[in-house]
C-alpha positions as MATLAB code, in Angstrom:
seq = 'HDAGVPFAIASGNARLSNSLPLLAAAAIGAGLDAEHALRAITLTPAEILGVAKDTGSLQKDKFADVLVTDRPLFASDSRVLLVLQKGKT';
ca = [
       0.000    0.000    0.000;
       2.740    2.469    0.900;
       4.201    2.057   -2.590;
       0.829    2.894   -4.177;
       0.351   -0.548   -5.686;
      -3.254   -1.818   -5.671;
      -3.515   -5.164   -3.910;
      -6.214   -7.549   -2.811;
      -6.375   -9.967    0.082;
      -7.890  -13.232   -1.109;
      -8.635  -16.631    0.375;
      -7.778  -18.388   -2.892;
     -10.974  -20.411   -2.775;
     -14.666  -19.443   -2.607;
     -15.245  -22.020    0.145;
     -12.668  -20.226    2.286;
     -14.068  -16.734    1.744;
     -15.259  -16.652    5.362;
     -11.570  -16.409    6.323;
     -11.168  -13.008    4.629;
     -11.623  -11.006    7.865;
      -8.983  -13.172    9.540;
      -6.584  -12.696    6.625;
      -7.194   -8.938    6.710;
      -6.673   -8.908   10.492;
      -3.320  -10.626    9.973;
      -2.365   -7.867    7.528;
      -3.389   -5.281   10.139;
      -1.191   -7.073   12.648;
       1.676   -6.687   10.188;
       1.109   -2.920    9.972;
      -1.635   -2.298    7.389;
      -4.302    0.093    8.650;
      -7.872   -1.233    8.999;
      -9.321    1.010    6.282;
      -6.910   -0.326    3.666;
      -7.393   -3.904    4.883;
     -11.163   -3.555    4.425;
     -10.673   -2.127    0.946;
      -8.339   -5.036    0.127;
     -11.171   -7.534    0.722;
     -13.953   -5.490   -0.889;
     -13.494   -2.806   -3.546;
      -9.932   -3.446   -4.740;
     -10.601   -7.102   -5.698;
     -13.688   -5.945   -7.609;
     -11.578   -3.337   -9.409;
      -8.878   -5.885  -10.264;
     -11.511   -8.281  -11.627;
     -13.224   -5.512  -13.586;
     -16.556   -5.811  -11.777;
     -16.407   -2.709   -9.543;
     -19.346   -1.125  -11.371;
     -21.520   -3.936   -9.999;
     -19.970   -4.899   -6.667;
     -17.234   -4.154   -4.126;
     -18.825   -1.232   -2.270;
     -22.172   -0.243   -0.821;
     -23.803    1.948   -3.438;
     -27.225    2.169   -5.027;
     -27.799   -0.448   -7.754;
     -24.745   -2.549   -6.806;
     -24.896   -6.152   -5.662;
     -23.837   -6.417   -2.045;
     -23.884   -8.632    0.986;
     -23.832   -6.773    4.299;
     -22.206   -8.126    7.428;
     -23.141   -6.640   10.809;
     -20.833   -7.335   13.747;
     -20.966   -6.474   17.434;
     -17.463   -4.975   17.436;
     -15.066   -3.699   14.797;
     -14.834   -6.345   12.074;
     -11.158   -7.073   12.624;
     -11.309   -7.322   16.434;
     -10.402  -10.796   17.674;
     -13.640  -11.017   19.670;
     -15.913   -9.657   16.926;
     -19.071  -11.711   16.399;
     -21.377  -11.703   13.396;
     -24.865  -10.522   14.355;
     -26.531  -10.445   10.959;
     -25.808  -11.132    7.299;
     -27.927   -9.598    4.568;
     -27.552  -11.421    1.271;
     -29.567  -10.366   -1.743;
     -31.649   -8.219    0.597;
     -32.585  -11.107    2.894;
     -31.289  -12.154    6.302;
];
């Protein structure tokens, strides 16, 4: 990030996508700030894949899943309270 190079954090497998917050938290532990870690698992991958017009951020008319947690997403004791997928819980 400091060099200005776009990068994404990826699980390498759709079945392991639930590990993305953990992977981002590890990057934070290595010095990446939380804002850039969040972007590295959301908008930047969409930009790299060329689908950012449809997904990757919360904007009108984009596809999005929303995750609600009881603490900051990357906190070790953060728990998922709600997931909205395609507008449904």
